[in-house]
N, C-alpha and C positions, 0 to 999 in steps of 0.2 A: 648620606643626607645626616647631618647632627644633627642628637634630639633637637640641642639649642636651636639649628637654622629650625627643624621642621616646623617647629610652637611659632620661631616669627616669622616667618610666610604664609602662615596660615591662622595668621591669632585672631579672625574675626570672626571663620568658621570652628574654630576651634570654638572662642568663646561663647559661639552660638549659640554653640551643639552644650557644652557647659553651663550654662543658662535655663536651658530648657530639662535639662536633668536636674539643676537643682528645685528650680519651680514646681519643680512634680512632687515636691515633700510634703507641698499639703495636699495633696490626693493619698500618701503613704501612709502604709497606716500607721508605722512607727510614730508617725504625730497623729494622726486623729487617737489614737488607741490614751494620748498622753491628757485624751479630753476623758474616757473610757468611765473614771469611778465617775464624774460629776454625770457623766449621759445615766448611768445608772442607774444613780442616784434620781433624779430630775423626772424618770420616768419609770420609776420603782420595776428595771431589768434586774436579772438573774445573769451571770455568767453568760451561760446558757443561751437563756434567750433571747442578747443583748449577740452574739457569736451568730443565731443564725438567723438573726438584725442582716445583720456585718453581710454573713454570708450570702444573702438572698439579695443585697442589691449589689455588692459586689457579682456574682454571680451572673444578675443582669447586665453588668457590664460589660464581664467579659462573652457574652453572648452581643452584644452591641458591638461591640471592635473590631469582629474581620470585616463587616458591611463599611460601619464608619472609618477604620483605618484605609483605606482602601484610592479612600483620600490624597494621601502622600504620594503615588505611585499619577496620580491626577491633574496637583497645583501642586506649584515649587515650597517650599519648606517652608516661605512667609507669609501667603496667604492661608496657611494650615494653622501659622501660629495668630495670626489674628483672627484666626475660628476661635479658635483651645483656649485661649488665656481669656478674653471676655468670660467665656461660658463656666472654668474653672473661677476663678473669679466670682459671681453669682452663686456658685457652689456652698464659698466659704463664704458669704451674705446670709442664704438659708440655713447653713451651721447656727449664724449668729444666733438667728432671728424665730427658727425651729421651735414650736413645743405642742408640736403634735409629731403620733408617730410614723404616720405617713407621709409629713415632712422630712420626715429623717432620713427615711426612706429610700425619698426621693435622693435627697442631701448627697448620701454617703454613695448612691448612683454615680453621680454627676460628678462624687470629688474622686471615686475611683477612677471611673470613664476618661476624664479630660484630665488628671491628676498623674496617677500612676501610669493605669494608660497613654494616650492618646501625645501626654509630652514628650515620652521618654521615647516612644513610637517614633515620633517626628525626628527628634533629635541622631539615634542613630540610625535609622533609617540614611541622614541624608548624609552619615557619618559613614557609611559604609557605601552611600552613593559617590560621592563628595570622592573619595582616596581608593586606593586598590594595593599596590604594595606595600603601600603604609596607617591601611586600617588597623591594624591591632593598634597602633600608636593614637591613630584619631580617634576611636572607642573607649578610649583608657583613658584618655585625657577629659571626651564626653561625660562620662560614666565619674568622674571625680564632684561631678553635680551632687549624685546623689548621700557621695562619703561627707561634701562640706554640710547639705544640709540635718543629715546625718549627725553630725560630732556639735554643729551650733544650734541648731531648733530648738531640740528638747528642751535647753539650761533655758534658751531666751523665751520659750514656750512659757514656763515652771516659773521665770519672773520677769513678766508680760500679764502672766497672769494672776501673779497674787498682786500686781497693783491694780489693775482693770479686771480682773475677772476672767474667764477664760471664754464666757460671750464676745467680750470686746476685743478677745484676742485674732480672732477670728473676722474681725469688724482688721482691723489692722494690715493681716494675711491679704484678703480684697486689698486694702491700696496698694500694698506695695505689688500687687498684680500685677494693676495698674497704673500706675504709675509710675512702677520699674523697669518692671518684666516685660509688659506689651512694649512700648516705644523700643527701647534697649534692644531684644534679642528680633521684634521689625527687624531694626536697622543694621544689628550684624548678618542676619542671613539676605534681605534685600536680593545680594546679589548671587544669584548659584558658582559654585567652586569649580575652574575648567584643569583639563590634566596641564601640566609645567611638565618643562623641560627638565628642567631640576627633577624631575619625581621621579622613580627608579623605578625600575622599568617591576611588570605587574606577572606576579607567578600564582599563573593559575592555575588550578585546584578543579576545575571541572569545567568539562567541552561545551558544555552548550545549559541553555539556562529552563530551571525546570519551572513549571504552573505551578499554582497552586496546586491543584484536581494531580501529578501526576504524586507531589508530593504527600499527598495524601494516600496516597496509595502505594508509598514507598517504607517497607518495614521498617529499618534504620531510624526513621520521623518517632518511631513513636520510643522507638528504644532510649534516643535520643532523650525524648523530652524526661525517657523518667528518670535521666537522670541530672539534666539541666533546669526542672521545679521544686527540685530538693533544697536549697538552698529558696527559695523566694519561702516555698512550704513552712517550713523549720524559722526560718527568721521572724515571718509572719504572724505564726504563730506565737513565738517566742515574744516580741513584740505586743502584742496582744493584751494576752497574759501578763506583762509585764508586773503592774500592781496589785495583782494577784500572787505571783509568785517570792515579789518584795516578800508579801503581806506571809507569806508562805515559812517563807526560810529567816524573815524575821529581820528582815536586812534594812539601811536606811535609801527611801527612793532616791535620797538628792544622789549618794551616793552611785545608784544602784544609774538612775540617770546620766549623772559623768561619764559611767562604763561607755557609755555608746561615742564619747568625743578619742577614748583610747579603742576602737574597731575601729572608728572609721578615720583614723591615721593609719593603721595597717592594712586597709582596705584601701589606702591612696600607696602606698608603699608597693600592694602586690597589685594594685590594676595596675599601675605604670610597669615593672617586670615587668607580666602578663603580654600587656602590648610588647616591648620588644621580641620577646622570646615568641608569641604569636607572627609576628614581622618574620623570623629568625628559620622559625620551623613549624611554623602552622598551627591555626589554633584544632585541627582534628588531633594530632600529636599530646599536649598538654590536653588531652579529657582523662585519659583514664585518673590523675591524681588528685584533680582540683577539686573534691568530695573527704578527701582523709582528711585534713583540718575539722574540719566542719562534722564530725562522723566522730570524730576526737575529744573535740569541744563537748556535741551534748554528751556525751559517758560522762565527763568528769564534773558538769554545771547536775549532769544526776543524780552522782553518787553523793556527791559533799557538799553539806549547807556553808561552811567558813564561806564571807560574802566578799574574799581574794576570788572565791571557785567565777566569780563575773565577771570578773576582769579577765579572769584565763579563757573563759567560754568566750565572749568579744574579742579578743586578741584572735584564737583560734579562727574563730568567724567573720574575723578579719580580712584574714586571709584567702580563706572558703570564695569572699564575696567580690575583696579583686580580681582573682582572676576569673571567678564565672558572669562578674557583670561585663568582663573585657567578652569575656568568652563570647556571651549571648546576646551579643553586637556582629561580633567575629566571624559566628559560623557559620550561620546560616547563608550570606554572601559566597564563604567561599567553598559552601558543600553543594547548594544549590543555582548560585547565581542571580548575579543585580538586578535583570530585567522584571520579573514579578516580583520584585524585593518588597518591595510594600506591600501587597498582600499578604506573603507567604512572612510576614514578620507577624502581619494584622493579628495572623494565628495566632502565632507560636505566642506573641503577647498576651493573648485570647487565654492561652490554653494555662499562661504563667499565671494568666489573675484568675483563672479558674482555681486553679490549686493554690494562690493566699487566699481565694475565699474558703472551701475546704476545712484550714489549719486553721481557724478561729471555732468553726464549726462544730466542726470534730471535738475536738476538744472542748471545749464549751460543754457540749453532750456528756463527753464522759466525764469532767469534772461532777457535773453537780448531779451523775449516777454514784459516784465517791471511788474513783478507777483513777489514783496516784497519778499528777501529775507531773513528777521525776520521771515516775515509767514509762508514761509517753514519753519524754525526752530523751531515754535511755534508745528504747525501739525507732527512733525520729535516727540514733544515733550508728543503730547498729543496722536500718536502712542502708544510709547513706556506704556505707563500708561494703556491703555488699555486691550496694550498686556499681562502684569503682571497679571491683573485678569486668563488672558485667560492661561498663564501657570501655575496659580493655579489648575484650572480644570487637564488639565495634568498631577503634576506635583502628582498631587490623584491618578491619573491613572496606575502613573508609578510606582507608589509605590505598590495599589491593585496586579497587572501583576505580578510585582517580589516575590510580597508578596504568591500566588500564585504558582511560579516559584520552 
C-alpha cells in the first residue's frame, strides 16, 4: 500500500492519534517551561528549587501512571479521551489561578499526568493496537502531533502572553482543550479500527504476548530503557532550563524560541523516514543508531556559545527525536506483543516521565552549586554515544531471540 493510500484509508484514526499528541503539549516540559521565569519570580524560587518542585510533581505523576494507564486495556480510546481531556483542561485552569506552592505542585502533577502521560499513552497504544504491519507508519504520523506542538506553540504562547499575560494564556489553553480538542478527538476515535483486506500481512516479531510481570523480569527491558530514556531526559533538561541557557550564552530568547520550529521540522521529516524504515526492517534493527545525532548535538552545544549552535543542536536533536518518537511507539509491541500493551506501555511511559522528572531536578541542583551547565550537557552527549554501543549488542540479542521464537 502506498503512503498516500495509507493516509487516505486511515485518515480518521491517524488524525485522532495526531491530535491527542498535539494537545498533550500543554503538559509537556517545553510548554510549561515557557512560564518558568514568571513562576520563579512570583513564587520566589531559585532554579534548583523550581527544578526540585517540578521533579517531585512529575515523579508523583510517574508513580500514578502505571495504575491509571491500565484503563486503555479496559476501555476504548474514545472513553479514555472523554476522561483525560477535561482533567488536562482543569489543570490548565489551576495554572492560571494558582497563587500557592501547594496548588502549583498539584497543577504540575496534573499537567504531567494527563498531558505528557495519558494523552500520549492513549494515542500510541491505540496506534499499536489498530495497526500491525503498518505500525511504524501509524506511530510516525501520530507522533507528528508532538512536533507540530513544538513548532507552533512556543512562539504562539510568547505572542499571546505578551498581549494578555501568561496566566490568561493558560485559560486560553483550557478553552482550546474543551471547545475543540474534546469534541473533535472523541468523534474521530469513536469507532475502533478493524483489520482490512488491503492491510499488508503482519510481520510477527514474537511468538507470544508478554505480561507486565514477565517484562519486569526481562533484563533486556532495562537495557532498552537506558537508551530509550535518553532523549526525554536530555530534551526536558534543555527545555526546562532554556531561559538560563539563553542568559548564560547571551542569546536572544526570541531567536532561541524560533529554533524550536527548525527542530520540529527535522523531527517531522525523520519521524516519517523512521516509520518507513521500521515497517521495512523493524524497530529493533534501528536501535543502535538513533542516539548518534543527539550525542553529537550535546557535544556541539556544550562547546560553542555562538547563536548558530542552538540551531545545530536543535536540528540534530530533531533527527534523534524523529527516530525515538516512532521507536517508542513501535518497539514495545514488536518485542513484547499487543495483548497487554496498555499496561506495558503505561509502565514504560511512567519510567520515561520519571526520567524527564530527574533531569530538571538534578541539573538545577548542580547549577545552584556552581557546576558548569555546558559541562553537564557535554556529559549527556558522551552518555548517548556510549549507549549506542550498548544498544548494538542489545539489538543483536533481540534479533537472535526473535529468530529463535
